[in-house]
Each structure stands twice: as structure tokens, then as C-alpha cells.
DOVOLO-999305 format. One record per residue (C-alpha): residue number from 1; x, y, z. Coordinates in pm, whole numbers. Example, Ala and Ser with C-alpha at 12.3 -4.5 7.8 and 13.67 -1.06 7.14 Angstrom:
<atoms>
+-----+--------+--------+--------+
! pos !     px !     py !     pz !
+-----+--------+--------+--------+
!   1 !   1230 !   -450 !    780 !
!   2 !   1367 !   -106 !    714 !
+-----+--------+--------+--------+
</atoms>
This chain:
<atoms>
+-----+--------+--------+--------+
! pos !     px !     py !     pz !
+-----+--------+--------+--------+
!   1 !   5449 !  20357 !  15498 !
!   2 !   5624 !  20390 !  15849 !
!   3 !   5945 !  20386 !  15704 !
!   4 !   6112 !  20750 !  15943 !
!   5 !   5763 !  20745 !  16012 !
!   6 !   5634 !  20923 !  16434 !
!   7 !   5380 !  20606 !  16512 !
!   8 !   5199 !  20672 !  16866 !
!   9 !   5044 !  20377 !  16992 !
!  10 !   4811 !  20469 !  17344 !
!  11 !   4778 !  20218 !  17550 !
!  12 !   5100 !  20115 !  17413 !
!  13 !   5179 !  19836 !  17705 !
!  14 !   4884 !  19633 !  17678 !
!  15 !   4932 !  19257 !  17441 !
!  16 !   4794 !  19478 !  17156 !
!  17 !   5019 !  19750 !  17185 !
!  18 !   5366 !  19566 !  17212 !
!  19 !   5327 !  19332 !  16995 !
!  20 !   5217 !  19627 !  16740 !
!  21 !   5554 !  19783 !  16868 !
!  22 !   5760 !  19422 !  16804 !
!  23 !   5601 !  19420 !  16450 !
!  24 !   5647 !  19743 !  16343 !
!  25 !   6037 !  19723 !  16472 !
!  26 !   6085 !  19352 !  16279 !
!  27 !   5910 !  19485 !  15972 !
!  28 !   6028 !  19854 !  15940 !
!  29 !   6240 !  20140 !  16040 !
!  30 !   6016 !  20356 !  16184 !
!  31 !   6244 !  20770 !  16340 !
!  32 !   5979 !  20771 !  16622 !
!  33 !   5756 !  20504 !  16863 !
!  34 !   5538 !  20726 !  17152 !
!  35 !   5388 !  20362 !  17362 !
!  36 !   5099 !  20655 !  17573 !
!  37 !   4986 !  20459 !  17892 !
!  38 !   4882 !  20588 !  18280 !
!  39 !   5087 !  20245 !  18395 !
!  40 !   5498 !  20306 !  18562 !
!  41 !   5490 !  20035 !  18595 !
!  42 !   5426 !  19863 !  18222 !
!  43 !   5637 !  20089 !  18090 !
!  44 !   5909 !  19990 !  18325 !
!  45 !   5915 !  19639 !  18272 !
!  46 !   5778 !  19703 !  17838 !
!  47 !   6156 !  19905 !  17809 !
!  48 !   6350 !  19611 !  17921 !
!  49 !   6239 !  19446 !  17597 !
!  50 !   6098 !  19787 !  17342 !
!  51 !   6467 !  19980 !  17406 !
!  52 !   6548 !  20029 !  17033 !
!  53 !   6682 !  20447 !  17015 !
!  54 !   6329 !  20539 !  16846 !
!  55 !   6086 !  20426 !  17124 !
!  56 !   5928 !  20708 !  17391 !
!  57 !   5784 !  20641 !  17657 !
!  58 !   5502 !  20822 !  17780 !
!  59 !   5334 !  20887 !  18094 !
!  60 !   4941 !  20991 !  18052 !
!  61 !   4607 !  20938 !  18055 !
!  62 !   4380 !  20992 !  17776 !
!  63 !   4103 !  21167 !  17992 !
!  64 !   4428 !  21482 !  17996 !
!  65 !   4366 !  21660 !  17673 !
!  66 !   4657 !  21905 !  17689 !
!  67 !   4963 !  21547 !  17813 !
!  68 !   4785 !  21410 !  17470 !
!  69 !   4866 !  21731 !  17279 !
!  70 !   5230 !  21791 !  17416 !
!  71 !   5248 !  21365 !  17348 !
!  72 !   5157 !  21363 !  17019 !
!  73 !   5331 !  21636 !  16847 !
!  74 !   5511 !  21584 !  16514 !
!  75 !   5364 !  21272 !  16505 !
!  76 !   5239 !  21108 !  16178 !
!  77 !   5038 !  20803 !  16261 !
!  78 !   4783 !  20698 !  16567 !
!  79 !   4715 !  20413 !  16730 !
!  80 !   4380 !  20450 !  16909 !
!  81 !   4451 !  20090 !  17156 !
!  82 !   4354 !  20271 !  17559 !
!  83 !   4020 !  20108 !  17684 !
!  84 !   3860 !  20011 !  18020 !
!  85 !   3712 !  19711 !  17858 !
!  86 !   3634 !  19488 !  18100 !
!  87 !   3198 !  19452 !  18040 !
!  88 !   3181 !  19368 !  18401 !
!  89 !   3355 !  19644 !  18562 !
!  90 !   3164 !  19879 !  18373 !
!  91 !   2908 !  19800 !  18412 !
!  92 !   2970 !  19841 !  18844 !
!  93 !   3153 !  20179 !  18705 !
!  94 !   3019 !  20339 !  18445 !
!  95 !   3023 !  20652 !  18447 !
!  96 !   3492 !  20596 !  18468 !
!  97 !   3449 !  20382 !  18176 !
!  98 !   3317 !  20679 !  17973 !
!  99 !   3514 !  20895 !  18115 !
! 100 !   3871 !  20681 !  17894 !
! 101 !   3590 !  20580 !  17590 !
! 102 !   3403 !  20842 !  17492 !
! 103 !   3542 !  21154 !  17626 !
! 104 !   3922 !  21028 !  17596 !
! 105 !   3828 !  20928 !  17245 !
! 106 !   3675 !  21273 !  17184 !
! 107 !   4084 !  21408 !  17305 !
! 108 !   4248 !  21180 !  17090 !
! 109 !   4069 !  21368 !  16814 !
! 110 !   4175 !  21697 !  16853 !
! 111 !   4555 !  21657 !  16988 !
! 112 !   4535 !  21437 !  16675 !
! 113 !   4375 !  21774 !  16485 !
! 114 !   4602 !  21995 !  16620 !
! 115 !   4914 !  21841 !  16529 !
! 116 !   4867 !  21758 !  16210 !
! 117 !   4880 !  21394 !  16202 !
! 118 !   4846 !  21199 !  15897 !
! 119 !   4620 !  20921 !  15990 !
! 120 !   4438 !  20778 !  16308 !
! 121 !   4295 !  20459 !  16373 !
! 122 !   4077 !  20362 !  16618 !
! 123 !   4027 !  19988 !  16752 !
! 124 !   3718 !  19903 !  16863 !
! 125 !   3528 !  19571 !  16915 !
! 126 !   3245 !  19335 !  16838 !
! 127 !   3021 !  19406 !  17100 !
! 128 !   3035 !  19818 !  16972 !
! 129 !   2798 !  19630 !  16727 !
! 130 !   2416 !  19697 !  16915 !
! 131 !   2510 !  19696 !  17225 !
! 132 !   2363 !  19592 !  17514 !
! 133 !   2633 !  19612 !  17799 !
! 134 !   2808 !  19933 !  17884 !
! 135 !   3114 !  19870 !  17781 !
! 136 !   2955 !  19791 !  17436 !
! 137 !   2765 !  20164 !  17383 !
! 138 !   3105 !  20353 !  17502 !
! 139 !   3303 !  20180 !  17169 !
! 140 !   3013 !  20233 !  17023 !
! 141 !   3028 !  20582 !  17045 !
! 142 !   3356 !  20587 !  17035 !
! 143 !   3290 !  20517 !  16634 !
! 144 !   3117 !  20659 !  16611 !
! 145 !   3311 !  21023 !  16674 !
! 146 !   3601 !  20877 !  16486 !
! 147 !   3440 !  20873 !  16197 !
! 148 !   3270 !  21186 !  16227 !
! 149 !   3605 !  21298 !  16341 !
! 150 !   3666 !  21374 !  15955 !
! 151 !   3410 !  21587 !  15910 !
! 152 !   3547 !  21825 !  16167 !
! 153 !   3896 !  21777 !  16057 !
! 154 !   3795 !  21923 !  15739 !
! 155 !   4073 !  22031 !  15455 !
! 156 !   4370 !  21942 !  15698 !
! 157 !   4349 !  21637 !  15575 !
! 158 !   4389 !  21420 !  15881 !
! 159 !   4181 !  21044 !  15854 !
! 160 !   4016 !  20831 !  16091 !
! 161 !   3905 !  20516 !  16028 !
! 162 !   3771 !  20217 !  16285 !
! 163 !   3886 !  19849 !  16284 !
! 164 !   3633 !  19652 !  16448 !
! 165 !   3679 !  19270 !  16556 !
! 166 !   3676 !  19023 !  16831 !
! 167 !   3788 !  18841 !  17102 !
! 168 !   4159 !  18798 !  17061 !
! 169 !   4329 !  18458 !  17165 !
! 170 !   4526 !  18476 !  17469 !
! 171 !   4434 !  18842 !  17535 !
! 172 !   4544 !  18982 !  17924 !
! 173 !   4226 !  18995 !  18075 !
! 174 !   4060 !  18688 !  17829 !
! 175 !   3877 !  18356 !  17908 !
! 176 !   4207 !  18156 !  17786 !
! 177 !   4453 !  18286 !  17997 !
! 178 !   4165 !  18187 !  18310 !
! 179 !   4114 !  17906 !  18186 !
! 180 !   4492 !  17806 !  18201 !
! 181 !   4557 !  17927 !  18516 !
! 182 !   4253 !  17701 !  18602 !
! 183 !   4424 !  17446 !  18541 !
! 184 !   4808 !  17521 !  18598 !
! 185 !   4642 !  17520 !  18965 !
! 186 !   4458 !  17171 !  18910 !
! 187 !   4083 !  17229 !  18850 !
! 188 !   3901 !  16962 !  18836 !
! 189 !   3640 !  17199 !  18661 !
! 190 !   3605 !  17486 !  18413 !
! 191 !   3296 !  17734 !  18445 !
! 192 !   3155 !  17787 !  18157 !
! 193 !   2894 !  18087 !  18126 !
! 194 !   2627 !  17864 !  17877 !
! 195 !   2676 !  17612 !  17674 !
! 196 !   2532 !  17827 !  17384 !
! 197 !   2743 !  18100 !  17347 !
! 198 !   2947 !  18184 !  17090 !
! 199 !   3253 !  18417 !  17013 !
! 200 !   3415 !  18621 !  16707 !
! 201 !   3796 !  18468 !  16767 !
! 202 !   4082 !  18667 !  16617 !
! 203 !   4490 !  18566 !  16659 !
! 204 !   4705 !  18908 !  16808 !
! 205 !   4900 !  18816 !  16502 !
! 206 !   4625 !  18891 !  16285 !
! 207 !   4462 !  19135 !  16462 !
! 208 !   4815 !  19348 !  16400 !
! 209 !   4851 !  19325 !  16083 !
! 210 !   4461 !  19392 !  16067 !
! 211 !   4591 !  19708 !  16163 !
! 212 !   4908 !  19798 !  16031 !
! 213 !   4699 !  19639 !  15677 !
! 214 !   4369 !  19907 !  15744 !
! 215 !   4597 !  20208 !  15753 !
! 216 !   4699 !  20152 !  15430 !
! 217 !   4401 !  20075 !  15311 !
! 218 !   4211 !  20374 !  15431 !
! 219 !   4023 !  20700 !  15302 !
! 220 !   3882 !  20792 !  15626 !
! 221 !   3560 !  20742 !  15764 !
! 222 !   3609 !  20362 !  15717 !
! 223 !   3471 !  20095 !  16033 !
! 224 !   3622 !  19824 !  15927 !
! 225 !   3601 !  19476 !  15948 !
! 226 !   3755 !  19104 !  15907 !
! 227 !   3672 !  18814 !  15872 !
! 228 !   3792 !  18612 !  16076 !
! 229 !   3634 !  18228 !  16271 !
! 230 !   3408 !  18213 !  16540 !
! 231 !   3411 !  17938 !  16867 !
! 232 !   3175 !  17780 !  17087 !
! 233 !   3270 !  17801 !  17421 !
! 234 !   3225 !  17472 !  17516 !
! 235 !   3472 !  17395 !  17252 !
! 236 !   3732 !  17650 !  17363 !
! 237 !   3733 !  17419 !  17725 !
! 238 !   3753 !  17132 !  17531 !
! 239 !   3989 !  17220 !  17281 !
! 240 !   4193 !  17354 !  17608 !
! 241 !   4183 !  17110 !  17847 !
! 242 !   3983 !  16772 !  17707 !
! 243 !   3993 !  16560 !  18035 !
! 244 !   3807 !  16846 !  18266 !
! 245 !   3406 !  16906 !  18326 !
! 246 !   3219 !  17153 !  18219 !
! 247 !   3019 !  17424 !  18498 !
! 248 !   2731 !  17622 !  18421 !
! 249 !   2765 !  17968 !  18630 !
! 250 !   2590 !  18202 !  18435 !
! 251 !   2567 !  18471 !  18150 !
! 252 !   2769 !  18782 !  18371 !
! 253 !   2620 !  19155 !  18382 !
! 254 !   2570 !  19284 !  18042 !
! 255 !   2680 !  19007 !  17816 !
! 256 !   2585 !  18850 !  17530 !
! 257 !   2523 !  18522 !  17405 !
! 258 !   2603 !  18560 !  17047 !
! 259 !   2809 !  18805 !  16924 !
! 260 !   2775 !  19146 !  16596 !
! 261 !   3027 !  19246 !  16373 !
! 262 !   2762 !  19361 !  16099 !
! 263 !   2459 !  19410 !  16208 !
! 264 !   2097 !  19422 !  15987 !
! 265 !   2102 !  19757 !  15953 !
! 266 !   2385 !  19826 !  15772 !
! 267 !   2411 !  19601 !  15535 !
! 268 !   2324 !  19866 !  15327 !
! 269 !   2650 !  20012 !  15441 !
! 270 !   2870 !  19730 !  15392 !
! 271 !   3111 !  19619 !  15113 !
! 272 !   3231 !  19281 !  15112 !
! 273 !   3620 !  19256 !  15043 !
! 274 !   3870 !  18900 !  14986 !
! 275 !   3911 !  18933 !  15328 !
! 276 !   3674 !  19192 !  15521 !
! 277 !   3393 !  19416 !  15533 !
! 278 !   3414 !  19811 !  15545 !
! 279 !   3114 !  19957 !  15651 !
! 280 !   3121 !  20296 !  15473 !
! 281 !   2973 !  20643 !  15668 !
! 282 !   2648 !  20700 !  15660 !
! 283 !   2707 !  21028 !  15666 !
! 284 !   2845 !  21294 !  15439 !
! 285 !   3172 !  21432 !  15434 !
! 286 !   3213 !  21788 !  15323 !
! 287 !   3604 !  21753 !  15246 !
! 288 !   3649 !  21358 !  15149 !
! 289 !   3441 !  21241 !  14808 !
! 290 !   3563 !  20888 !  14750 !
! 291 !   3460 !  20544 !  14601 !
! 292 !   3417 !  20350 !  14918 !
! 293 !   3401 !  20083 !  14693 !
! 294 !   3809 !  20080 !  14562 !
! 295 !   4011 !  20120 !  14859 !
! 296 !   4374 !  20327 !  14912 !
! 297 !   4523 !  19962 !  14793 !
! 298 !   4310 !  19853 !  14520 !
! 299 !   4101 !  19654 !  14630 !
! 300 !   3748 !  19625 !  14560 !
! 301 !   3456 !  19538 !  14739 !
! 302 !   3068 !  19485 !  14640 !
! 303 !   2777 !  19501 !  14876 !
! 304 !   2701 !  19301 !  15062 !
! 305 !   2270 !  19150 !  15019 !
! 306 !   2004 !  19378 !  15277 !
! 307 !   1912 !  19089 !  15479 !
! 308 !   2353 !  19085 !  15524 !
! 309 !   2447 !  18954 !  15952 !
! 310 !   2751 !  18904 !  16014 !
! 311 !   2727 !  18704 !  16370 !
! 312 !   2889 !  18480 !  16559 !
! 313 !   2648 !  18216 !  16596 !
! 314 !   2586 !  18204 !  16230 !
! 315 !   2856 !  18227 !  16097 !
! 316 !   3041 !  17984 !  15846 !
! 317 !   3339 !  17941 !  15957 !
! 318 !   3398 !  17848 !  16326 !
! 319 !   3764 !  17663 !  16425 !
! 320 !   3685 !  17272 !  16547 !
! 321 !   3868 !  17103 !  16851 !
! 322 !   4124 !  17041 !  16726 !
! 323 !   4215 !  17348 !  16588 !
! 324 !   4159 !  17582 !  16913 !
! 325 !   4389 !  17264 !  17079 !
! 326 !   4637 !  17345 !  16820 !
! 327 !   4623 !  17744 !  16861 !
! 328 !   4641 !  17686 !  17242 !
! 329 !   4961 !  17570 !  17231 !
! 330 !   5123 !  17778 !  17022 !
! 331 !   5009 !  18007 !  17228 !
! 332 !   5134 !  17817 !  17544 !
! 333 !   5494 !  17706 !  17364 !
+-----+--------+--------+--------+
</atoms>
């Protein structure tokens, strides 16, 4: 579906953006790929690797509505990956997080509608489900904005959906590179926030493929949640460095003990598919009247039970220490 099309990626120099573009160039022949971000050094470095004739690099910030409108001219598909996402930093700098994650989402929506973009997929996080931290709260607001944008677009046929998933193995700023750095520097122990802590876990490749699939699946207004494994933080530490002891340092500001991707209150709107869940929109659209139980690929979903929750601690699929060690070895290769 991306052959001969123009694709725009906000936050395109990040871990997701780089891998998404790599997959895009390997599997399709896009007309134009626009990387939109505010860091000129990261763009310069990225151009040394991604220099195909279709590549375009736009300096800009999602807070700048006019710049977004300029950058989205002639665009068919948008991936919105730009965000401020460090939980403690958001707690201490709430206004900055709001300006990027909420106001930036509004600007992406307006620019997409103004330019007649066909489809927009916004990346979300498990922290947006029943949030307790500022980052999660801003991403919940962002999710709501993108779902409601299908009504704002009206008959124009610009469609918006959301992809929500957990921690990405090896992404910049995550615990894996942090642990790797400590191990490489000869640490004698690894800091553990809480031995009971669990997290959803997804590889970057899986996340990228899930977003590509979501473009093909979407009617507009869905929140797509992949079925992915959980990990225990102590198992992660052991899988990366079995020989090192652990030191409890306590949960950081705004952190949860366990993560949630489908809250109990969303069970009545949730459909289960073979490899993912779809949370249907809670509002009625004026221009979209579809059966979300059958997606655009013809895949059939079924309602979950009324007491369903998708939580990292009750998830039946956990990675073992050995599986974590194997995954870490592949990421480090």
C-alpha cells in the first residue's frame, strides 16, 4: 500500500522512526519519505545511512502548526512518533510534556486534515491506560484526540487510529541500554527499582511491523494493542548479567509497579483478534459506520469477557531468563 506513496514520520530520527524507514525502503518503493524532527545533528547522522532519492529531511517541531502544514503537503500517510516520553522528566517538566504530546497531537491532526492525508497512525504507550504519571496522562489525551479526529475530518476521509504497546527492547533511553552501559563499565551490581515490577515487552521489529499492519487494518478510530509477552525486571537483569547481584533503589516518580494496556473499563469495547486486541471508539462517528469486528484485512474479532484486563502481571505469556538472554544477545550483535 506504500508503493508510489508519500509517507511522513514525526520524530523520524528516533529508534522507531529509523527502523520504520528501513523496513519501508526494504519492502516498498515509496515516492517520498519525509523525516520530521527538531534535531539537526540526528538528521545529519541519519542522512549518512538513509540517503535514497525519495528521502526528505524537514527540521521542525510538532509544536509549530504552520511548519507541520508545510511539511505535510502532498503526504498520503502519517506516522506520529514524536513525543516527550521520559517519565521522571515529565513529572518535573509537565508543561513542556503537554506542549509536545497534547498540543503537538492537535497540530498533527489539523495539518493532516488540511492537507487531505489518507491515514494517520499515532504511537501510544501502555502508560496511557489508567495513567498515574504526567507522561501517561498526556498520551491518553493524545489518544482521545486522534480518535475524535475522525469526526473532525468528517466527509474528507482522513482517518486516524492509534497503536498502543509496551516497552521496546533496546530503544534509546530504555532500561536495556542503561543496564548494558553499566555492565560494559564494569558495574558490580545492577539497580532494580522493585523486585515485583513487571513490564510488557516488544521488539522494535515487531513494533514496526505492527504499525505497518495497522495501516492496512484500520477503519479509523481504533486503538490497536498487540499481544506481546511480559518480563519481570529481575529476570531482565539476570538475563543480561547473571553474575551480578541486584540493588533495590525504589520506584521512580510516576512509575507503576505493573503496566496495563486494556483497562477493565474498556473491556466492553474491546475485540480480540488472533495476534492483537482492538479497542473500539466509545463515541459515535458521523461519517464512519462500520463493524469493527471485521477489519480492512477481513480479519474477524470477537468480544472479550466483561471482566477482561490486559495487564503485565497477569499476562499468561512471560519471557524466561533464557529467552531474555537470547534476545539481548541478538540486540547486541
